[in-house]
C-alpha positions in Angstrom: 13.0 13.9 -15.7 14.6 11.2 -17.6 11.6 8.7 -16.3 8.5 10.0 -16.3 7.9 7.2 -14.3 10.5 7.4 -11.5 11.3 10.4 -9.2 15.3 10.6 -7.6 15.0 11.3 -3.9 17.0 14.8 -4.3 14.2 15.5 -7.3 11.5 14.6 -4.1 13.5 16.8 -1.8 13.7 20.2 -3.9 9.5 19.2 -4.9 8.9 18.8 -1.6 11.4 22.1 -0.6 9.4 24.0 -2.9 6.7 23.2 -1.3 4.3 20.8 -4.2 1.5 19.0 -3.3 2.5 15.2 -3.4 0.5 12.2 -2.5 3.5 10.2 -0.5 2.5 6.7 -0.3 4.6 4.5 1.3 4.3 1.2 0.9 5.9 -0.3 3.7 5.2 -2.9 6.5 5.1 -1.9 10.1 8.0 -3.2 10.6 10.2 -1.2 7.9 8.2 1.9 8.8 9.0 2.1 12.7 12.2 3.2 11.4 11.4 6.3 9.9 9.0 7.7 7.1 9.1 10.9 4.3 6.9 14.3 6.8 4.1 14.1 5.0 3.7 10.5 3.6 0.5 8.0 4.2 1.5 4.4 5.5 -0.4 2.2 2.9 1.5 -1.3 3.1 1.5 -2.9 -0.4 -0.9 -5.9 0.2 -3.0 -3.4 1.1 -2.8 -0.9 -1.9 -6.2 -2.8 -3.8 -8.7 -2.7 -0.8 -7.3 0.6 0.0 -7.1 2.6 -3.5 -10.5 5.0 -2.2 -7.5 6.0 -0.1 -5.7 7.3 -3.6 -6.2 11.0 -5.0 -5.9 9.9 -9.2 -6.2 14.0 -8.9 -2.4 14.6 -7.2 0.7 13.1 -8.2 1.4 10.6 -5.6 4.8 9.6 -5.1 5.4 5.3 -4.6 8.1 4.9 -1.2 9.5 2.0 -0.3 12.7 0.4 0.9 14.7 -0.1 -2.2 12.0 1.5 -4.4 11.4 -2.0 -6.5 8.2 -2.8 -4.3 6.8 0.5 -4.9 7.4 0.1 -8.9 5.5 -3.1 -8.1 2.5 -0.5 -6.5 2.9 1.9 -9.7 2.4 -0.5 -12.3 -0.2 -1.4 -10.7 -1.5 1.3 -10.4 -1.6 2.4 -13.5 -3.0 -0.6 -15.0 -6.0 0.5 -12.4 -6.3 4.0 -14.4 -4.1 5.9 -11.6 -1.7 7.1 -14.6 -0.2 10.2 -12.4 1.7 7.6 -9.9 6.5 8.0 -9.9 8.5 5.7 -7.7 11.2 6.6 -6.3 13.9 5.2 -7.0 16.2 4.4 -4.4 13.5 4.0 -2.4 14.5 4.9 1.9 17.4 3.7 1.2 18.7 6.3 -0.6 16.6 8.9 1.0 18.7 8.0 4.2 21.8 8.4 3.0 21.1 11.9 1.6 19.4 12.9 4.8 
């Protein structure tokens, strides 16, 4: 992987297909996730992350998901600053994920 903080939608699909245990966190708002989420993802809106960090296992690689990859990158930076160094941002977000279906 060129950038160890990012994962492409293709890489994520492959890792999920390979049965890899990943923690998927969708940080979009409620009105966005009603249009679909990646199977197995947990919904924790971006503004709730600070109060719900205990729900995120620091020992499991975490993939952060939003609409385009911008908000999830900010959440990845925040988690990294707070000791979660096992997080990846899904670049391209759900826009790219949906295009690949």
